[in-house]
C-alpha positions as CSV (number, residue, x, y, z in Angstrom):
1,X,0.1,-0.1,0.1
2,X,2.9,2.3,0.8
3,X,4.6,1.7,-2.6
4,X,1.1,2.3,-4.3
5,X,1.1,6.0,-2.6
6,X,4.6,6.7,-3.6
7,X,4.0,5.7,-7.3
8,X,1.0,7.7,-7.3
9,X,2.3,10.7,-5.6
10,X,5.5,10.4,-8.0
11,X,3.1,10.0,-10.9
12,X,1.4,13.4,-10.0
13,X,4.6,15.2,-9.5
14,X,6.0,14.0,-13.0
15,X,2.3,14.8,-14.7
16,X,2.5,18.3,-13.1
17,X,6.0,18.6,-14.7
18,X,4.6,17.9,-17.9
19,X,2.3,21.0,-17.6
20,X,4.6,23.7,-16.1
21,X,8.0,23.0,-17.5
22,X,8.7,25.6,-20.4
23,X,11.2,23.1,-22.5
24,X,9.0,20.8,-24.5
25,X,11.9,17.9,-24.3
26,X,11.8,18.4,-20.7
27,X,8.1,17.9,-21.1
28,X,8.4,14.9,-23.3
29,X,10.7,13.3,-20.6
30,X,8.3,13.9,-17.9
31,X,5.7,12.3,-19.7
32,X,7.9,9.4,-20.2
33,X,8.5,9.2,-16.6
34,X,4.7,9.6,-16.0
35,X,4.0,6.7,-18.3
36,X,6.4,4.3,-16.7
37,X,5.4,5.2,-13.2
38,X,1.9,4.1,-14.5
39,X,3.3,1.0,-15.9
40,X,4.6,0.1,-12.4
41,X,1.5,0.9,-10.9
42,X,-0.1,-1.8,-13.0
43,X,2.4,-4.3,-12.0
44,X,1.8,-3.6,-8.4
45,X,-1.9,-4.1,-9.2
46,X,-1.0,-8.0,-10.4
47,X,-1.4,-6.9,-14.1
48,X,2.1,-7.4,-15.4
49,X,0.9,-7.8,-19.1
50,X,-1.0,-4.3,-19.0
51,X,2.2,-2.9,-17.4
52,X,4.4,-4.3,-20.0
53,X,2.4,-3.0,-22.7
54,X,2.4,0.4,-21.2
55,X,6.0,0.4,-21.1
56,X,6.2,-0.7,-24.9
57,X,3.5,1.2,-26.3
58,X,3.3,4.4,-24.5
59,X,6.5,4.9,-22.8
60,X,8.3,3.5,-25.6
61,X,6.6,3.8,-29.3
62,X,4.4,7.0,-28.7
63,X,7.2,9.0,-26.8
64,X,9.7,8.0,-29.4
65,X,7.1,9.6,-32.0
66,X,6.6,12.6,-29.8
67,X,10.3,13.2,-29.7
68,X,10.7,13.0,-33.5
69,X,7.8,15.6,-33.8
70,X,9.8,17.9,-31.3
71,X,13.0,17.6,-33.3
72,X,11.3,17.8,-36.7
73,X,9.4,21.0,-35.8
74,X,12.1,22.6,-33.7
75,X,10.4,24.7,-31.4
76,X,11.7,27.8,-30.2
77,X,11.2,29.1,-26.5
78,X,7.5,29.1,-25.5
79,X,5.8,32.7,-25.0
80,X,4.7,33.4,-21.5
81,X,1.1,32.4,-21.1
82,X,-1.3,34.9,-20.8
83,X,-2.8,35.5,-17.4
84,X,-6.4,34.3,-18.2
85,X,-5.1,30.8,-19.0
86,X,-3.3,30.8,-15.4
87,X,-6.5,31.6,-14.0
88,X,-8.4,29.0,-15.9
89,X,-6.0,26.5,-15.3
90,X,-6.1,27.4,-11.4
91,X,-9.6,27.2,-11.2
92,X,-9.8,23.8,-12.8
93,X,-7.2,22.5,-10.7
94,X,-8.6,23.6,-7.5
95,X,-12.0,22.0,-8.8
96,X,-10.4,18.7,-9.3
97,X,-8.5,18.9,-6.1
98,X,-11.8,19.6,-4.6
99,X,-13.4,16.4,-6.1
100,X,-10.1,14.3,-5.2
101,X,-10.2,15.4,-1.6
102,X,-14.2,14.8,-1.5
103,X,-13.4,11.2,-3.0
104,X,-10.8,10.5,-0.5
105,X,-12.7,11.2,2.5
106,X,-16.3,10.6,1.6
107,X,-17.1,7.0,1.5
108,X,-20.7,5.6,1.6
109,X,-21.4,3.4,4.6
110,X,-22.0,0.4,2.4
111,X,-19.2,1.1,0.2
112,X,-17.3,-2.3,-1.1
113,X,-14.5,-2.3,-3.6
114,X,-15.6,-4.0,-6.7
115,X,-13.9,-7.5,-7.1
116,X,-11.1,-7.8,-9.8
117,X,-11.9,-10.4,-12.4
118,X,-9.5,-13.3,-12.1
119,X,-8.0,-12.9,-15.4
120,X,-7.4,-9.0,-15.3
121,X,-4.3,-8.2,-17.3
122,X,-4.1,-11.7,-18.7
123,X,-2.8,-11.7,-22.2
124,X,-5.7,-14.0,-23.6
125,X,-8.5,-11.7,-22.2
126,X,-6.7,-8.4,-23.3
127,X,-6.5,-9.6,-26.7
128,X,-9.9,-10.9,-26.9
129,X,-11.5,-7.7,-25.7
130,X,-8.8,-5.8,-28.0
131,X,-10.0,-7.5,-31.0
132,X,-13.7,-7.9,-30.1
133,X,-14.9,-5.3,-28.0
134,X,-12.7,-2.4,-28.8
135,X,-11.7,-3.3,-32.5
136,X,-13.2,0.0,-33.8
137,X,-11.5,2.4,-31.2
138,X,-8.2,0.4,-31.8
139,X,-8.4,0.8,-35.6
140,X,-9.5,4.7,-35.2
141,X,-6.3,5.2,-32.8
142,X,-4.1,3.5,-35.3
143,X,-5.4,5.9,-38.2
144,X,-5.0,8.8,-35.8
145,X,-1.6,7.9,-35.1
146,X,-1.0,7.6,-38.9
147,X,-2.6,11.2,-39.5
148,X,-0.1,12.5,-37.0
149,X,3.0,11.1,-38.5
150,X,2.1,12.6,-41.9
151,X,1.4,15.8,-40.3
152,X,4.6,15.9,-38.5
153,X,6.5,15.1,-41.6
154,X,4.6,17.6,-43.5
155,X,5.3,20.4,-41.2
156,X,8.8,19.4,-40.9
157,X,9.2,19.5,-44.6
158,X,7.7,23.1,-44.9
159,X,10.0,24.4,-42.3
160,X,13.2,23.4,-44.1
């Protein structure tokens, strides 16, 4: 339980670094660290297959794609954000914090955690649900990634 909270706090810290760092490469590295910590959380929840897929797909392939896009676009230093965005972000953060605190302290008297299925995170169950129940979202995600790659290459060619 202590390991779970340590990993959760580290995940929140690195996800905040994704938002608040000014250098886009640092943002991408903080996002990779966050994804890696989430994969460790899956492993601690007895879902090693999902944790391994998290590392391979998100922390590996997607982050490499992000770094290629960052290198192709060669972004300059970011301009300071207007005060209205800081205000809106702060209000949204406070609302989310309020919800998290309320969720943490409020538990109904008859609250029972839902049982986890015996094959949670098993490769067979994951593959079956991916190719039957979630086939359309899987294909949509792959098309979106292809469009992102084509867009990054197009933007990279126009800049040079």
